[in-house]
C-alpha positions as CSV (number, residue, x, y, z in Angstrom):
1,X,218.7,2.4,31.1
2,X,217.0,5.7,30.7
3,X,213.3,5.7,30.0
4,X,212.5,6.8,26.4
5,X,209.2,8.3,25.2
6,X,208.6,5.3,22.9
7,X,209.5,2.7,25.5
8,X,207.6,0.2,27.6
9,X,208.8,0.2,31.3
10,X,212.0,1.9,30.0
11,X,212.7,-0.9,27.5
12,X,212.4,-0.6,23.7
13,X,209.1,-2.1,22.5
14,X,210.7,-4.5,20.1
15,X,213.0,-5.9,22.8
16,X,210.0,-6.3,25.2
17,X,207.9,-7.9,22.5
18,X,210.6,-10.3,21.3
19,X,211.4,-11.5,24.8
20,X,207.8,-11.9,25.9
21,X,206.9,-13.8,22.7
22,X,210.0,-16.0,22.8
23,X,209.5,-17.2,26.4
24,X,205.7,-17.3,26.5
25,X,205.5,-19.1,23.1
26,X,207.9,-21.8,24.4
27,X,205.9,-22.3,27.6
28,X,202.6,-22.6,25.7
29,X,204.1,-24.9,23.1
30,X,205.4,-27.3,25.7
31,X,202.2,-27.2,27.8
32,X,200.1,-28.4,24.8
33,X,202.8,-31.0,23.9
34,X,202.6,-32.3,27.5
35,X,198.8,-32.4,27.4
36,X,198.7,-34.2,24.1
37,X,201.2,-36.9,25.3
38,X,199.2,-37.3,28.5
39,X,196.0,-37.9,26.5
40,X,197.7,-40.2,24.0
41,X,199.9,-42.4,26.2
42,X,197.2,-44.4,28.1
43,X,198.9,-47.8,28.1
44,X,200.1,-48.2,31.7
45,X,202.7,-50.7,30.7
46,X,204.5,-48.2,28.5
47,X,204.1,-45.0,30.7
48,X,207.1,-45.4,32.9
49,X,209.5,-46.1,30.0
50,X,208.2,-43.4,27.6
51,X,207.9,-40.7,30.3
52,X,211.4,-41.6,31.4
53,X,212.7,-41.1,27.9
54,X,210.8,-37.8,27.5
55,X,211.9,-36.1,30.7
56,X,215.5,-37.5,30.5
57,X,215.6,-35.9,27.1
58,X,214.7,-32.5,28.6
59,X,217.1,-32.7,31.5
60,X,220.1,-34.1,29.7
61,X,219.8,-31.8,26.7
62,X,219.3,-28.8,29.0
63,X,222.4,-29.5,31.0
64,X,224.5,-30.2,27.9
65,X,223.0,-27.6,25.6
66,X,224.7,-24.7,27.5
67,X,228.1,-26.0,26.3
68,X,227.1,-26.3,22.6
69,X,225.8,-22.8,22.4
70,X,229.2,-21.5,23.3
71,X,230.5,-22.6,19.9
72,X,228.0,-20.6,17.8
73,X,226.3,-17.3,17.8
74,X,223.5,-17.1,20.5
75,X,221.0,-15.5,18.1
76,X,221.6,-18.1,15.4
77,X,221.3,-20.9,18.0
78,X,217.9,-19.7,19.2
79,X,216.6,-19.4,15.6
80,X,217.7,-23.0,14.9
81,X,216.1,-24.1,18.1
82,X,212.8,-22.5,17.1
83,X,212.9,-24.2,13.7
84,X,213.7,-27.5,15.4
85,X,210.7,-27.1,17.7
86,X,208.4,-26.3,14.8
87,X,209.5,-29.4,12.8
88,X,209.4,-31.7,15.8
89,X,205.8,-30.7,16.5
90,X,204.8,-32.7,13.4
91,X,206.0,-35.9,15.1
92,X,202.8,-35.9,17.2
93,X,201.0,-37.5,14.3
94,X,203.5,-40.3,14.3
95,X,203.2,-40.8,18.0
96,X,199.4,-41.1,17.8
97,X,199.4,-43.5,14.8
98,X,202.4,-45.7,15.6
99,X,202.1,-49.0,17.4
100,X,205.8,-49.5,17.8
101,X,207.1,-48.9,21.2
102,X,210.6,-47.9,20.0
103,X,209.2,-45.2,17.6
104,X,207.0,-43.7,20.3
105,X,209.8,-43.7,22.8
106,X,212.2,-42.1,20.4
107,X,209.7,-39.4,19.4
108,X,208.9,-38.6,23.0
109,X,212.6,-38.3,23.7
110,X,213.0,-36.0,20.6
111,X,210.2,-33.7,21.8
112,X,212.0,-33.5,25.2
113,X,215.2,-32.5,23.5
114,X,213.3,-30.0,21.4
115,X,212.5,-28.1,24.6
116,X,215.5,-28.7,26.8
117,X,218.4,-28.0,24.4
118,X,217.5,-24.4,24.0
119,X,215.5,-23.5,27.1
120,X,218.5,-22.3,29.2
121,X,219.8,-20.2,26.3
122,X,216.3,-18.8,25.8
123,X,216.2,-17.7,29.5
124,X,219.8,-16.3,29.2
125,X,218.7,-14.2,26.3
126,X,215.8,-12.9,28.4
127,X,218.0,-12.2,31.4
128,X,220.6,-10.3,29.2
129,X,217.9,-8.1,27.6
130,X,215.6,-7.3,30.6
131,X,217.2,-5.2,33.4
132,X,217.1,-6.7,36.8
133,X,214.9,-4.0,38.3
134,X,212.2,-4.5,35.6
135,X,212.5,-8.3,35.3
136,X,209.7,-9.1,37.7
137,X,207.0,-7.1,35.9
138,X,208.0,-8.4,32.5
139,X,208.0,-11.9,33.9
140,X,204.5,-11.3,35.2
141,X,203.2,-10.4,31.7
142,X,205.0,-13.5,30.3
143,X,203.0,-15.7,32.7
144,X,199.8,-13.9,31.8
145,X,200.5,-14.5,28.1
146,X,201.2,-18.1,28.9
147,X,197.9,-18.5,30.6
148,X,196.0,-16.9,27.7
149,X,197.9,-18.8,25.0
150,X,197.4,-22.1,26.7
151,X,193.7,-21.5,27.1
152,X,193.4,-20.5,23.4
153,X,195.4,-23.5,22.0
154,X,193.5,-25.9,24.3
155,X,190.4,-25.2,22.3
156,X,192.1,-26.7,19.2
157,X,190.8,-30.3,18.6
158,X,193.4,-32.8,20.0
159,X,193.6,-34.5,16.6
160,X,197.2,-35.5,16.1
161,X,197.6,-33.9,12.6
162,X,195.7,-30.7,13.5
163,X,197.5,-30.1,16.8
164,X,200.8,-30.9,15.2
165,X,200.4,-28.4,12.4
166,X,199.0,-25.8,14.8
167,X,202.0,-26.1,17.1
168,X,204.4,-26.0,14.2
169,X,202.8,-22.7,13.0
170,X,202.8,-21.5,16.6
171,X,206.6,-22.1,16.9
172,X,207.4,-20.5,13.6
173,X,205.4,-17.4,14.5
174,X,207.7,-17.0,17.5
175,X,210.6,-17.1,15.1
176,X,209.1,-14.3,13.0
177,X,208.6,-12.1,16.1
178,X,212.1,-13.0,17.5
179,X,213.7,-11.9,14.2
180,X,212.5,-8.4,14.8
181,X,215.1,-8.1,17.5
182,X,217.7,-10.5,16.1
183,X,219.8,-7.7,14.8
184,X,220.6,-6.7,18.4
185,X,223.8,-8.3,19.4
186,X,223.9,-9.4,23.0
187,X,227.2,-8.8,24.8
188,X,228.4,-12.2,25.9
189,X,229.2,-12.2,29.6
190,X,232.8,-13.2,30.3
191,X,232.3,-14.9,33.6
192,X,231.0,-18.5,33.1
193,X,230.3,-20.4,36.4
194,X,230.6,-24.2,36.5
195,X,227.8,-26.4,37.8
196,X,229.9,-27.3,40.8
197,X,230.4,-23.6,41.6
198,X,226.7,-22.8,41.4
199,X,225.7,-25.8,43.6
200,X,228.3,-24.6,46.1
201,X,226.7,-21.2,46.4
202,X,224.7,-20.7,49.6
203,X,222.3,-18.2,48.0
204,X,221.5,-20.6,45.2
205,X,220.8,-23.5,47.6
206,X,218.6,-21.4,49.9
207,X,216.3,-20.6,47.0
208,X,216.7,-24.0,45.2
209,X,215.6,-26.2,48.2
210,X,212.2,-24.4,48.7
211,X,211.5,-24.6,45.0
212,X,212.4,-28.3,44.9
213,X,210.1,-29.0,47.9
214,X,207.2,-27.0,46.3
215,X,207.5,-28.8,43.0
216,X,207.7,-32.3,44.5
217,X,205.0,-32.2,47.1
218,X,202.5,-30.3,44.9
219,X,202.7,-32.4,41.8
220,X,202.8,-35.8,43.6
221,X,199.5,-34.9,45.3
222,X,197.9,-33.7,42.1
223,X,196.2,-37.0,41.2
224,X,194.2,-36.9,44.4
225,X,191.9,-34.1,43.0
226,X,190.5,-36.3,40.2
227,X,190.1,-39.2,42.7
228,X,188.0,-37.2,45.1
229,X,185.8,-35.1,42.8
230,X,186.2,-36.5,39.3
231,X,187.6,-35.1,36.1
232,X,184.9,-32.5,35.5
233,X,185.2,-30.7,38.9
234,X,189.0,-31.1,38.7
235,X,189.0,-29.2,35.4
236,X,187.0,-26.4,37.0
237,X,189.6,-26.2,39.8
238,X,192.4,-26.1,37.2
239,X,190.7,-23.3,35.2
240,X,190.3,-21.2,38.4
241,X,193.9,-21.8,39.4
242,X,195.3,-21.0,35.9
243,X,193.2,-17.9,35.5
244,X,194.2,-16.5,38.9
245,X,197.8,-17.6,38.3
246,X,198.0,-15.5,35.2
247,X,196.4,-12.4,36.8
248,X,198.3,-12.5,40.0
249,X,201.5,-13.3,38.2
250,X,201.3,-9.7,36.9
251,X,200.6,-8.4,40.3
252,X,203.4,-10.5,41.8
253,X,205.8,-9.4,39.1
254,X,205.3,-5.7,40.0
255,X,205.6,-6.6,43.7
256,X,208.9,-8.4,43.0
257,X,210.3,-5.2,41.6
258,X,208.9,-2.9,44.3
259,X,209.3,-4.8,47.6
260,X,211.8,-7.5,46.6
261,X,212.0,-11.2,45.7
262,X,212.3,-12.7,49.2
263,X,209.1,-11.3,50.7
264,X,207.0,-12.5,47.7
265,X,208.6,-16.0,47.9
266,X,207.6,-16.3,51.6
267,X,204.1,-14.9,50.9
268,X,203.6,-17.4,48.0
269,X,204.6,-20.4,50.1
270,X,202.4,-19.4,53.0
271,X,199.4,-19.0,50.7
272,X,199.9,-22.4,49.0
273,X,200.5,-24.0,52.4
274,X,197.4,-22.4,53.8
275,X,195.2,-23.7,51.0
276,X,196.7,-27.2,51.3
277,X,196.3,-27.2,55.1
278,X,192.6,-26.4,54.8
279,X,192.2,-29.5,52.6
280,X,194.0,-31.6,55.2
281,X,191.3,-30.6,57.7
282,X,188.3,-30.9,55.3
283,X,189.4,-33.1,52.4
284,X,185.9,-33.9,51.1
285,X,184.5,-30.4,51.3
286,X,183.9,-28.9,47.9
287,X,183.8,-25.4,49.4
288,X,187.3,-26.0,50.8
289,X,188.5,-27.2,47.4
290,X,187.3,-23.9,45.8
291,X,189.0,-21.9,48.6
292,X,192.2,-23.9,48.0
293,X,191.9,-23.4,44.2
294,X,191.7,-19.6,44.7
295,X,194.5,-19.4,47.3
296,X,196.7,-21.7,45.3
297,X,196.1,-19.7,42.1
298,X,197.3,-16.6,43.8
299,X,200.3,-18.3,45.5
300,X,201.3,-20.1,42.3
301,X,201.2,-16.8,40.4
302,X,203.7,-15.4,42.8
303,X,205.9,-18.4,43.0
304,X,206.0,-19.2,39.3
305,X,206.9,-15.7,38.2
306,X,209.7,-15.8,40.7
307,X,211.1,-19.3,40.4
308,X,210.5,-20.0,36.8
309,X,211.5,-16.7,35.3
310,X,213.2,-14.3,37.7
311,X,215.3,-15.6,40.6
312,X,217.9,-17.7,38.7
313,X,218.8,-14.7,36.5
314,X,219.2,-12.6,39.6
315,X,221.5,-15.1,41.2
316,X,223.8,-15.2,38.2
317,X,224.8,-11.6,38.7
318,X,227.6,-10.9,36.2
319,X,227.9,-14.5,35.1
320,X,226.2,-16.3,32.3
321,X,222.7,-17.3,33.6
322,X,222.0,-20.3,31.3
323,X,223.5,-22.9,33.7
324,X,221.5,-21.3,36.6
325,X,218.3,-21.8,34.7
326,X,219.3,-25.3,33.6
327,X,219.6,-26.3,37.2
328,X,216.6,-24.3,38.3
329,X,214.3,-26.1,35.9
330,X,215.2,-29.6,37.2
331,X,212.8,-29.8,40.2
332,X,209.8,-28.8,37.9
333,X,210.5,-31.6,35.3
334,X,211.4,-34.1,38.0
335,X,208.1,-33.4,39.7
336,X,206.1,-33.7,36.4
337,X,207.8,-37.1,35.8
338,X,206.7,-38.3,39.3
339,X,203.2,-37.0,38.8
340,X,202.9,-38.9,35.5
341,X,204.3,-42.1,36.8
342,X,204.1,-42.5,40.5
343,X,201.6,-39.9,41.6
344,X,198.5,-42.1,41.4
345,X,200.2,-44.9,43.3
346,X,201.2,-42.6,46.1
347,X,197.7,-41.1,46.3
348,X,196.2,-44.6,46.4
349,X,198.5,-45.7,49.3
350,X,198.2,-42.6,51.5
351,X,194.9,-41.4,52.9
352,X,193.8,-38.0,51.4
353,X,193.8,-36.1,54.6
354,X,197.3,-37.4,55.5
355,X,198.7,-36.5,52.1
356,X,197.4,-32.9,52.3
357,X,198.7,-32.5,55.9
358,X,202.0,-33.9,54.7
359,X,202.1,-31.5,51.8
360,X,201.2,-28.5,54.0
361,X,203.8,-29.4,56.6
362,X,206.6,-29.4,54.0
363,X,205.4,-26.2,52.3
364,X,205.6,-24.3,55.6
365,X,208.9,-26.0,56.4
366,X,210.2,-24.8,53.0
367,X,209.9,-21.2,54.2
368,X,212.8,-21.7,56.7
369,X,215.6,-21.5,54.1
370,X,214.0,-18.4,52.6
371,X,214.3,-16.6,56.0
372,X,218.1,-16.9,55.6
373,X,218.2,-16.3,51.8
374,X,219.6,-13.0,50.6
375,X,217.4,-10.4,48.8
376,X,218.5,-10.4,45.1
377,X,216.8,-7.1,44.3
378,X,219.4,-4.4,45.1
379,X,218.4,-2.2,48.1
380,X,218.8,1.0,46.2
381,X,215.9,0.1,43.9
382,X,213.6,-0.6,46.8
383,X,214.6,2.6,48.6
384,X,214.2,4.7,45.4
385,X,210.6,3.4,44.9
386,X,209.7,3.9,48.5
387,X,211.0,7.5,48.3
388,X,209.1,8.1,45.1
389,X,205.9,6.7,46.7
390,X,206.5,9.0,49.7
391,X,207.0,12.1,47.5
392,X,203.9,11.4,45.5
393,X,201.9,10.9,48.7
394,X,203.2,14.2,50.1
395,X,202.2,16.0,46.9
396,X,198.7,14.6,47.1
397,X,198.4,15.7,50.8
398,X,199.7,19.2,49.8
399,X,197.2,19.5,47.1
400,X,194.5,18.3,49.4
401,X,195.2,21.0,52.0
402,X,196.0,23.8,49.5
């Protein structure tokens, strides 16, 4: 794609805006949904059942939704999905006010479906529109928009009616921006891999296993923070991590496009593993917690922009990417389910230092598959940018000695 004068990174502004808004809006919408459910569902007897329905709704609808979209136009499907998300947001009022277990469980399942059924198609739309060599930097800005949007909506009072209406308006605003680019017809890719074929690909497995390990060991140990330092200090750590994650997601996105995906993946795992290892040595030191929050924020920024937004589209090559994203999102939601249900029990049974050491060990171990993983950014783009950097440096040296 040749760079035009009115383009952003060589992409038409309306395409860039539509894709950033579509994906970031979805992430923010679900982050607030999840926070509301966590604050509302406090009855321990109901948690396992309700969270099981919610996350099973996400996973089942995500895996099945990729087949339904084949029967209708992709753009129309995404519009219907956004409308469904806006309407389902209003069910938060019913969840908060209802005392019937069946109703709460059904609505939690419905909200899960409202995310999962269209998420793989949403990411496919993003992959089809954003060129591979520019996908990292655009993904970085999506994560920054997610961090800012989540912080902004978190200020809205968590009253069921207020937050429900706010999220409905938020979802419909994405529909309005998305419609700016809806006239653009995406060429449907002819190759359509099966789930069996994808799971049999070595390249997919070599990236999937580290992502699965990262998701599970990090979120299972999350409840330890509030146990050691309390909710207030934990919120400070979270704010630091989210802020750094948004900023370094942009930096990581540019690095993904300049030096490749594989190196950033390894660097991200090493940083998160280092932060966790320090906690394993000094689990009760507040200074170590802040060090870990900073290092983790940087590492998470690298890893999230890679594993949430970029790598699965790269691995799909000329095939439809929605099934790759449907499988790639499974570890994240499985880990969130374990965090909400079993995390506090695991942290209560295992000593803090042992849990952190266990986590650090597996994070460093997860680097091994990445050593053998292929680089998904074509070598020609890396060489072109290295050559461009060398030429610019030579020009500066020439001007210096002229």
